[in-house]
C-alpha positions as CSV (number, residue, x, y, z in Angstrom):
1,M,-7.4,-17.4,-21.2
2,Q,-8.4,-15.1,-24.1
3,T,-11.0,-12.3,-23.7
4,E,-13.3,-14.0,-26.2
5,D,-13.5,-17.0,-23.8
6,F,-14.8,-14.9,-20.9
7,K,-18.2,-16.1,-19.6
8,D,-18.8,-13.9,-16.5
9,I,-17.5,-10.6,-17.9
10,L,-17.4,-8.7,-21.1
11,Y,-14.2,-7.1,-22.3
12,D,-14.6,-4.4,-24.9
13,K,-11.6,-2.6,-26.2
14,G,-12.6,0.7,-27.9
15,D,-10.7,2.5,-30.7
16,D,-10.1,5.4,-28.3
17,G,-7.9,3.3,-25.9
18,V,-10.7,2.8,-23.4
19,V,-11.5,-0.7,-22.3
20,T,-15.0,-1.3,-20.9
21,L,-15.2,-4.3,-18.6
22,T,-18.7,-5.3,-17.7
23,L,-19.6,-7.7,-14.9
24,N,-22.0,-9.8,-16.8
25,T,-24.0,-12.3,-14.7
26,P,-27.2,-10.2,-14.4
27,K,-29.4,-13.2,-13.4
28,R,-27.4,-13.3,-10.1
29,K,-27.0,-9.5,-9.9
30,N,-23.5,-9.8,-11.3
31,A,-22.3,-11.7,-8.2
32,L,-18.6,-12.7,-8.4
33,S,-17.6,-16.4,-8.0
34,A,-14.0,-17.8,-7.8
35,Y,-14.2,-18.3,-11.5
36,S,-15.3,-14.7,-12.1
37,F,-12.2,-13.5,-10.2
38,L,-10.1,-15.7,-12.5
39,E,-11.6,-14.0,-15.5
40,L,-11.0,-10.6,-13.9
41,Y,-7.3,-11.6,-13.3
42,W,-6.9,-12.4,-17.0
43,A,-8.7,-9.3,-18.0
44,M,-6.1,-7.3,-16.1
45,E,-3.4,-9.3,-17.8
46,H,-4.7,-8.4,-21.2
47,F,-5.3,-4.8,-20.2
48,E,-1.7,-4.4,-18.9
49,K,-0.1,-5.9,-22.0
50,A,-2.2,-4.2,-24.7
51,P,-0.2,-1.0,-25.7
52,E,-3.3,0.5,-27.4
53,A,-5.4,0.1,-24.1
54,G,-4.8,3.1,-21.9
55,V,-7.6,3.1,-19.3
56,M,-10.3,0.7,-18.1
57,I,-13.9,1.3,-17.0
58,I,-15.6,-1.3,-14.8
59,T,-19.4,-1.4,-14.6
60,G,-22.3,-3.9,-14.1
61,A,-24.6,-5.4,-16.7
62,R,-28.2,-4.3,-16.6
63,N,-30.8,-7.0,-15.9
64,P,-32.6,-7.5,-19.2
65,D,-35.8,-8.4,-17.4
66,S,-36.1,-5.0,-15.7
67,N,-36.2,-1.4,-16.9
68,D,-36.0,0.1,-13.4
69,P,-32.7,1.9,-12.9
70,A,-33.1,1.8,-9.1
71,K,-32.9,-2.0,-9.3
72,E,-29.7,-2.3,-11.3
73,A,-26.7,-4.0,-9.8
74,Y,-23.0,-3.2,-10.2
75,S,-22.4,-6.5,-8.3
76,S,-24.1,-8.2,-5.4
77,G,-20.7,-9.4,-4.1
78,G,-19.4,-12.9,-3.6
79,Y,-21.1,-15.9,-5.1
80,F,-20.4,-18.8,-2.8
81,S,-21.8,-21.8,-4.8
82,T,-19.2,-24.2,-6.1
83,D,-21.6,-25.3,-8.8
84,V,-19.9,-22.7,-11.1
85,L,-16.7,-24.9,-11.1
86,E,-18.5,-28.0,-12.4
87,G,-17.5,-29.0,-15.9
88,L,-14.6,-26.6,-16.1
89,P,-11.5,-28.0,-17.8
90,D,-8.5,-29.0,-15.6
91,E,-6.3,-26.2,-17.0
92,I,-8.8,-23.7,-15.7
93,L,-9.4,-25.4,-12.3
94,Q,-5.7,-25.5,-11.7
95,Q,-5.6,-21.7,-11.8
96,I,-8.3,-21.3,-9.1
97,D,-7.1,-21.5,-5.5
98,L,-10.1,-21.9,-3.2
99,T,-8.0,-21.1,-0.1
100,D,-7.4,-17.6,-1.6
101,I,-10.8,-16.4,-0.4
102,A,-9.5,-12.8,0.0
103,Q,-8.5,-12.9,-3.7
104,K,-4.8,-11.9,-3.0
105,R,-3.6,-12.9,-6.5
106,F,-6.2,-10.8,-8.3
107,T,-6.1,-7.9,-5.9
108,M,-2.3,-7.5,-6.2
109,K,-2.6,-7.8,-10.0
110,M,-5.2,-5.0,-10.0
111,F,-3.4,-2.8,-7.4
112,N,0.0,-3.1,-9.2
113,C,-1.5,-2.2,-12.6
114,C,-0.1,1.2,-13.6
115,K,-2.8,2.0,-16.0
116,P,-5.8,3.9,-14.6
117,I,-9.0,2.1,-13.8
118,I,-12.4,3.8,-13.3
119,A,-15.5,2.3,-11.6
120,A,-18.9,3.3,-13.0
121,V,-21.0,1.9,-10.1
122,N,-24.4,1.7,-11.7
123,G,-26.3,0.0,-8.9
124,L,-26.0,-2.0,-5.7
125,A,-22.4,-2.8,-4.8
126,M,-22.1,-5.5,-2.1
127,G,-19.1,-6.9,-0.3
128,G,-16.4,-8.0,-2.7
129,A,-17.7,-5.9,-5.5
130,F,-17.0,-2.7,-3.5
131,T,-13.8,-3.9,-1.8
132,M,-12.5,-4.7,-5.3
133,T,-13.4,-1.1,-6.3
134,L,-11.6,0.3,-3.2
135,A,-8.5,-1.8,-3.9
136,G,-8.2,-1.3,-7.7
137,C,-10.1,1.7,-9.0
138,D,-8.4,5.1,-9.2
139,L,-11.7,7.0,-9.6
140,V,-15.2,6.0,-8.5
141,Y,-18.3,7.4,-10.1
142,M,-21.7,6.4,-8.8
143,S,-25.2,6.4,-10.1
144,E,-27.7,8.4,-8.0
145,H,-29.4,5.0,-7.4
146,A,-26.3,3.1,-6.4
147,W,-25.6,2.0,-2.8
148,V,-23.0,0.1,-1.0
149,Q,-22.9,-2.4,1.8
150,M,-20.1,-4.6,3.2
151,P,-22.1,-7.3,4.9
152,F,-19.2,-9.4,6.2
153,S,-20.3,-9.2,9.9
154,K,-23.8,-10.4,9.0
155,L,-22.2,-13.4,7.2
156,G,-19.9,-14.3,10.1
157,L,-16.8,-13.4,8.0
158,V,-14.1,-10.8,7.9
159,P,-13.6,-8.4,4.9
160,E,-11.4,-9.2,1.9
161,L,-9.6,-7.7,-1.1
162,A,-7.5,-5.6,1.3
163,S,-10.4,-3.5,2.5
164,T,-9.1,-3.9,6.0
165,Y,-6.1,-1.9,4.8
166,F,-7.9,0.7,2.6
167,L,-11.0,1.6,4.7
168,P,-9.2,2.8,7.8
169,R,-6.8,4.9,5.7
170,L,-9.7,6.5,3.8
171,L,-12.1,7.0,6.7
172,G,-10.2,6.6,10.0
173,F,-10.4,3.7,12.3
174,Q,-13.6,4.6,14.1
175,K,-15.7,5.2,11.0
176,A,-14.2,2.2,9.2
177,K,-15.0,-0.1,12.2
178,E,-18.6,1.3,12.4
179,I,-19.2,0.5,8.8
180,L,-17.7,-3.0,9.0
181,Y,-18.9,-4.0,12.4
182,F,-22.5,-3.1,11.7
183,S,-22.6,-3.8,7.9
184,K,-23.9,-0.2,7.4
185,K,-25.7,0.5,4.1
186,L,-24.2,3.6,2.4
187,T,-26.1,5.6,-0.3
188,A,-24.2,7.1,-3.2
189,A,-24.5,10.5,-1.4
190,D,-22.9,8.9,1.8
191,C,-20.0,7.6,-0.3
192,L,-19.4,11.0,-1.8
193,E,-19.4,12.6,1.6
194,L,-17.1,10.0,3.0
195,G,-14.6,10.3,0.1
196,L,-15.4,6.8,-1.2
197,A,-16.7,8.2,-4.5
198,N,-15.5,11.0,-6.7
199,A,-18.9,12.0,-8.1
200,V,-22.5,11.0,-8.1
201,L,-24.3,11.3,-11.5
202,P,-27.8,11.0,-12.8
203,H,-28.2,7.4,-13.7
204,D,-28.4,7.9,-17.5
205,E,-25.3,10.1,-17.5
206,L,-23.0,7.8,-15.6
207,L,-21.3,5.8,-18.3
208,D,-21.0,8.8,-20.7
209,Y,-19.3,10.8,-17.8
210,A,-17.0,7.9,-17.0
211,R,-16.0,7.6,-20.7
212,E,-15.4,11.4,-20.9
213,Q,-13.1,11.3,-17.8
214,A,-11.4,8.1,-19.2
215,R,-10.4,9.9,-22.4
216,K,-8.7,12.6,-20.4
217,L,-6.3,10.0,-19.0
218,T,-5.0,8.5,-22.2
219,P,-3.7,9.9,-25.5
220,P,-4.6,12.0,-27.3
221,G,-6.7,13.6,-24.6
222,G,-4.3,13.0,-21.7
223,A,-0.7,12.4,-21.0
224,G,-1.0,8.7,-20.4
225,L,2.6,8.0,-19.6
226,A,2.7,10.6,-16.9
227,I,-0.6,9.3,-15.4
228,Q,0.8,5.8,-15.3
229,E,4.0,7.0,-13.7
230,M,2.0,8.9,-11.1
231,K,0.0,5.8,-10.3
232,R,3.2,3.6,-10.0
233,I,4.7,6.1,-7.6
234,L,1.6,6.4,-5.5
235,H,1.0,2.7,-5.3
236,K,4.4,1.1,-5.0
237,P,5.2,2.2,-1.4
238,H,2.0,0.5,-0.2
239,A,2.3,-2.8,-2.1
240,H,3.9,-4.8,0.8
241,E,1.3,-3.6,3.3
242,V,-1.6,-4.4,1.0
243,A,-0.2,-7.9,0.5
244,Q,0.2,-8.4,4.2
245,A,-3.4,-7.3,4.8
246,L,-4.5,-9.9,2.2
247,D,-2.6,-12.6,4.0
248,L,-4.3,-11.7,7.3
249,E,-7.7,-11.6,5.7
250,N,-7.1,-15.0,4.1
251,E,-6.1,-16.3,7.5
252,G,-9.3,-15.0,9.1
253,L,-11.5,-16.1,6.2
254,N,-10.2,-19.7,6.1
255,K,-10.7,-19.9,9.9
256,L,-14.3,-18.6,9.7
257,W,-15.4,-20.3,6.5
258,S,-16.2,-23.6,8.3
259,T,-17.9,-22.1,11.4
260,E,-21.6,-22.5,12.3
261,D,-21.9,-18.7,12.4
262,F,-20.9,-18.5,8.7
263,M,-23.4,-21.1,7.7
264,E,-26.1,-19.3,9.8
265,G,-25.3,-16.1,8.1
266,V,-25.7,-17.6,4.6
267,M,-28.9,-19.5,5.5
268,S,-30.4,-16.4,7.1
269,R,-29.9,-14.5,3.9
270,I,-31.4,-17.3,1.8
271,E,-34.4,-17.7,4.1
272,R,-34.7,-13.9,4.5
273,R,-34.7,-13.9,8.3
274,P,-32.6,-12.4,11.1
275,P,-29.5,-14.6,11.9
276,V,-29.1,-16.2,15.2
277,Y,-25.4,-16.7,16.0
278,R,-23.9,-19.1,18.5
279,G,-20.3,-18.0,18.5
280,K,-19.2,-21.3,17.1
């Protein structure tokens, strides 16, 4: 898959060695489907192999129908509808494994990428959008209006993209469990205090700041080879455990995907009402 074929993301490679990857389905708040994750996998493939690409910034597209920065979305997380797969050619469908709900293939691709990746979280970051950021982004910068929620328990599911590995190590078991068990909403300031973000910026300064930092990580502004080697050394000892966490997440997700509680969690969100679970 070539970058010009992408539908759910925009891949822009600048002359300064900085790739800007924009999650680009604003009508659904940049929610990520199984097809979106395939495009993200191929984006990582192109990024890794392009010698002139030294660093990547991930951000979310602005809704063209709104000028309110407080309503922007980085991504609203997982998009569960299979309608997005209709009409796709067989060569694309064959690359999508619907049993890989935890997105092991993509997560390992992102985690093992030695080039630095920066998140510019410009708005709400739900579920898989933020777990992707935890797993794959070296630096996280957030808009003052951004906020995070991992709503897995409200959906009757377990977390994915190896967040069950990363969150306890970043926060400790008790705080990680509190956030996951109760689907706690975290403001940008909360994320900064907890160590989940590196900086919180005025909204209009977010992307410029991320680009400024990115240029310090790749030539001529930064020693790109040294940065890549640092990342390789930091990540490689953890790769096996990350893969194991993803396998366990997939086991749990595939078990829960067909439960009544999951369907109740989805329907309650659609109908904007409190869920009533039955433990089935």
